[in-house]
N, CA, C and O atoms as a Maestro MAE file, in Angstrom:
{
 s_m_m2io_version
 :::
 2.0.0
}

f_m_ct {
 s_m_title
 :::
 protein
 m_atom[116] {
  # First column is atom index #
  i_m_mmod_type
  r_m_x_coord
  r_m_y_coord
  r_m_z_coord
  i_m_residue_number
  s_m_chain_name
  s_m_pdb_residue_name
  s_m_pdb_atom_name
  i_m_atomic_number
  :::
  1 25 3.858 -10.230 2.972 1 A "MET " " N  " 7
  2 3 4.474 -9.120 2.720 1 A "MET " " CA " 6
  3 2 3.764 -7.567 3.033 1 A "MET " " C  " 6
  4 15 2.597 -7.184 3.120 1 A "MET " " O  " 8
  5 25 4.908 -6.989 3.135 2 A "VAL " " N  " 7
  6 3 4.396 -6.164 3.267 2 A "VAL " " CA " 6
  7 2 4.782 -4.737 2.421 2 A "VAL " " C  " 6
  8 15 5.905 -4.379 2.065 2 A "VAL " " O  " 8
  9 25 3.781 -4.199 2.263 3 A "ALA " " N  " 7
  10 3 4.809 -2.963 1.170 3 A "ALA " " CA " 6
  11 2 4.561 -1.523 2.332 3 A "ALA " " C  " 6
  12 15 3.825 -1.208 3.267 3 A "ALA " " O  " 8
  13 25 6.022 -0.817 1.322 4 A "SER " " N  " 7
  14 3 6.449 0.560 1.917 4 A "SER " " CA " 6
  15 2 5.205 1.119 1.320 4 A "SER " " C  " 6
  16 15 4.745 0.568 0.319 4 A "SER " " O  " 8
  17 25 4.500 2.359 1.935 5 A "ASP " " N  " 7
  18 3 3.666 3.672 1.221 5 A "ASP " " CA " 6
  19 2 3.451 4.242 -0.116 5 A "ASP " " C  " 6
  20 15 2.532 4.682 -0.807 5 A "ASP " " O  " 8
  21 25 5.405 3.919 -0.194 6 A "GLU " " N  " 7
  22 3 5.732 4.564 -1.793 6 A "GLU " " CA " 6
  23 2 5.033 3.444 -2.673 6 A "GLU " " C  " 6
  24 15 4.026 3.769 -3.302 6 A "GLU " " O  " 8
  25 25 5.587 1.930 -2.765 7 A "GLU " " N  " 7
  26 3 5.105 0.765 -3.421 7 A "GLU " " CA " 6
  27 2 3.757 0.810 -3.471 7 A "GLU " " C  " 6
  28 15 3.054 0.602 -4.460 7 A "GLU " " O  " 8
  29 25 3.366 1.128 -2.208 8 A "LEU " " N  " 7
  30 3 1.326 0.921 -1.698 8 A "LEU " " CA " 6
  31 2 0.918 2.089 -3.414 8 A "LEU " " C  " 6
  32 15 0.119 1.940 -4.338 8 A "LEU " " O  " 8
  33 25 1.903 3.105 -3.104 9 A "THR " " N  " 7
  34 3 1.011 4.338 -3.701 9 A "THR " " CA " 6
  35 2 1.054 3.810 -5.031 9 A "THR " " C  " 6
  36 15 0.081 3.623 -5.761 9 A "THR " " O  " 8
  37 25 2.613 3.517 -5.364 10 A "GLU " " N  " 7
  38 3 2.585 3.385 -7.152 10 A "GLU " " CA " 6
  39 2 1.993 2.014 -7.670 10 A "GLU " " C  " 6
  40 15 2.363 1.875 -8.836 10 A "GLU " " O  " 8
  41 25 1.253 0.997 -7.275 11 A "ALA " " N  " 7
  42 3 0.452 -0.031 -7.318 11 A "ALA " " CA " 6
  43 2 -1.230 0.581 -7.504 11 A "ALA " " C  " 6
  44 15 -2.132 -0.022 -8.086 11 A "ALA " " O  " 8
  45 25 -1.328 1.854 -6.876 12 A "ILE " " N  " 7
  46 3 -2.901 2.392 -6.890 12 A "ILE " " CA " 6
  47 2 -3.102 3.190 -7.995 12 A "ILE " " C  " 6
  48 15 -4.118 3.362 -8.668 12 A "ILE " " O  " 8
  49 25 -1.288 3.946 -8.153 13 A "VAL " " N  " 7
  50 3 -1.586 4.512 -9.151 13 A "VAL " " CA " 6
  51 2 -1.178 3.787 -10.303 13 A "VAL " " C  " 6
  52 15 -1.479 4.445 -11.299 13 A "VAL " " O  " 8
  53 25 -0.548 2.574 -10.638 14 A "GLU " " N  " 7
  54 3 -0.691 1.873 -12.200 14 A "GLU " " CA " 6
  55 2 -2.691 1.749 -11.900 14 A "GLU " " C  " 6
  56 15 -3.497 2.491 -12.461 14 A "GLU " " O  " 8
  57 25 -2.857 1.249 -11.455 15 A "ALA " " N  " 7
  58 3 -4.116 0.362 -10.823 15 A "ALA " " CA " 6
  59 2 -5.044 1.328 -11.387 15 A "ALA " " C  " 6
  60 15 -6.036 0.631 -11.595 15 A "ALA " " O  " 8
  61 25 -5.349 2.605 -11.792 16 A "ALA " " N  " 7
  62 3 -5.538 3.569 -12.053 16 A "ALA " " CA " 6
  63 2 -5.940 4.113 -13.193 16 A "ALA " " C  " 6
  64 15 -7.015 4.372 -13.733 16 A "ALA " " O  " 8
  65 25 -4.471 4.255 -13.497 17 A "THR " " N  " 7
  66 3 -4.769 4.687 -15.118 17 A "THR " " CA " 6
  67 2 -4.404 3.505 -16.240 17 A "THR " " C  " 6
  68 15 -4.276 3.587 -17.462 17 A "THR " " O  " 8
  69 25 -4.276 2.250 -15.226 18 A "ALA " " N  " 7
  70 3 -4.872 1.275 -16.064 18 A "ALA " " CA " 6
  71 2 -6.459 1.014 -16.002 18 A "ALA " " C  " 6
  72 15 -6.946 -0.100 -16.197 18 A "ALA " " O  " 8
  73 25 -7.001 1.845 -15.790 19 A "MET " " N  " 7
  74 3 -8.654 1.169 -15.656 19 A "MET " " CA " 6
  75 2 -9.015 2.710 -16.241 19 A "MET " " C  " 6
  76 15 -10.098 2.643 -16.823 19 A "MET " " O  " 8
  77 25 -8.606 3.714 -16.267 20 A "GLY " " N  " 7
  78 3 -8.483 5.063 -16.750 20 A "GLY " " CA " 6
  79 2 -8.463 4.876 -18.037 20 A "GLY " " C  " 6
  80 15 -9.373 5.252 -18.776 20 A "GLY " " O  " 8
  81 25 -7.047 4.061 -18.563 21 A "LEU " " N  " 7
  82 3 -6.946 3.819 -20.154 21 A "LEU " " CA " 6
  83 2 -8.906 2.797 -20.605 21 A "LEU " " C  " 6
  84 15 -9.803 3.219 -21.334 21 A "LEU " " O  " 8
  85 25 -8.862 1.567 -19.861 22 A "CYS " " N  " 7
  86 3 -9.434 0.929 -20.623 22 A "CYS " " CA " 6
  87 2 -11.202 1.308 -20.158 22 A "CYS " " C  " 6
  88 15 -12.141 0.759 -20.735 22 A "CYS " " O  " 8
  89 25 -11.369 2.227 -19.145 23 A "VAL " " N  " 7
  90 3 -12.806 3.268 -19.677 23 A "VAL " " CA " 6
  91 2 -12.624 4.040 -21.156 23 A "VAL " " C  " 6
  92 15 -13.370 3.922 -22.128 23 A "VAL " " O  " 8
  93 25 -11.377 4.891 -21.041 24 A "ALA " " N  " 7
  94 3 -11.559 6.050 -22.191 24 A "ALA " " CA " 6
  95 2 -11.076 5.581 -23.467 24 A "ALA " " C  " 6
  96 15 -11.029 6.377 -24.404 24 A "ALA " " O  " 8
  97 25 -10.634 4.129 -23.646 25 A "PHE " " N  " 7
  98 3 -10.296 2.846 -24.843 25 A "PHE " " CA " 6
  99 2 -12.968 2.475 -24.832 25 A "PHE " " C  " 6
  100 15 -13.877 2.869 -25.562 25 A "PHE " " O  " 8
  101 25 -12.925 1.951 -24.085 26 A "ASP " " N  " 7
  102 3 -14.406 1.875 -23.883 26 A "ASP " " CA " 6
  103 2 -15.213 3.310 -24.717 26 A "ASP " " C  " 6
  104 15 -16.001 3.402 -25.658 26 A "ASP " " O  " 8
  105 25 -14.644 4.134 -23.954 27 A "GLY " " N  " 7
  106 3 -16.038 4.884 -23.875 27 A "GLY " " CA " 6
  107 2 -15.441 5.523 -26.295 27 A "GLY " " C  " 6
  108 15 -16.215 6.151 -27.017 27 A "GLY " " O  " 8
  109 25 -14.340 5.144 -26.636 28 A "ARG " " N  " 7
  110 3 -13.936 5.347 -28.179 28 A "ARG " " CA " 6
  111 2 -15.143 4.811 -29.003 28 A "ARG " " C  " 6
  112 15 -15.509 5.315 -30.064 28 A "ARG " " O  " 8
  113 25 -15.704 3.771 -28.423 29 A "GLU " " N  " 7
  114 3 -16.438 2.555 -29.733 29 A "GLU " " CA " 6
  115 2 -17.665 3.687 -29.493 29 A "GLU " " C  " 6
  116 15 -18.724 3.589 -30.112 29 A "GLU " " O  " 8
  :::
 }
 m_bond[115] {
  # First column is bond index #
  i_m_from
  i_m_to
  i_m_order
  :::
  1 1 2 1
  2 2 3 1
  3 3 4 2
  4 3 5 1
  5 5 6 1
  6 6 7 1
  7 7 8 2
  8 7 9 1
  9 9 10 1
  10 10 11 1
  11 11 12 2
  12 11 13 1
  13 13 14 1
  14 14 15 1
  15 15 16 2
  16 15 17 1
  17 17 18 1
  18 18 19 1
  19 19 20 2
  20 19 21 1
  21 21 22 1
  22 22 23 1
  23 23 24 2
  24 23 25 1
  25 25 26 1
  26 26 27 1
  27 27 28 2
  28 27 29 1
  29 29 30 1
  30 30 31 1
  31 31 32 2
  32 31 33 1
  33 33 34 1
  34 34 35 1
  35 35 36 2
  36 35 37 1
  37 37 38 1
  38 38 39 1
  39 39 40 2
  40 39 41 1
  41 41 42 1
  42 42 43 1
  43 43 44 2
  44 43 45 1
  45 45 46 1
  46 46 47 1
  47 47 48 2
  48 47 49 1
  49 49 50 1
  50 50 51 1
  51 51 52 2
  52 51 53 1
  53 53 54 1
  54 54 55 1
  55 55 56 2
  56 55 57 1
  57 57 58 1
  58 58 59 1
  59 59 60 2
  60 59 61 1
  61 61 62 1
  62 62 63 1
  63 63 64 2
  64 63 65 1
  65 65 66 1
  66 66 67 1
  67 67 68 2
  68 67 69 1
  69 69 70 1
  70 70 71 1
  71 71 72 2
  72 71 73 1
  73 73 74 1
  74 74 75 1
  75 75 76 2
  76 75 77 1
  77 77 78 1
  78 78 79 1
  79 79 80 2
  80 79 81 1
  81 81 82 1
  82 82 83 1
  83 83 84 2
  84 83 85 1
  85 85 86 1
  86 86 87 1
  87 87 88 2
  88 87 89 1
  89 89 90 1
  90 90 91 1
  91 91 92 2
  92 91 93 1
  93 93 94 1
  94 94 95 1
  95 95 96 2
  96 95 97 1
  97 97 98 1
  98 98 99 1
  99 99 100 2
  100 99 101 1
  101 101 102 1
  102 102 103 1
  103 103 104 2
  104 103 105 1
  105 105 106 1
  106 106 107 1
  107 107 108 2
  108 107 109 1
  109 109 110 1
  110 110 111 1
  111 111 112 2
  112 111 113 1
  113 113 114 1
  114 114 115 1
  115 115 116 2
  :::
 }
}
């Protein structure tokens, strides 16, 4: 499976966003 730069960047952004939301959610408690 070969991912284009755009697909790779999008996947990284989505992962970073998900992790950021998890961190923010944990920080509220």
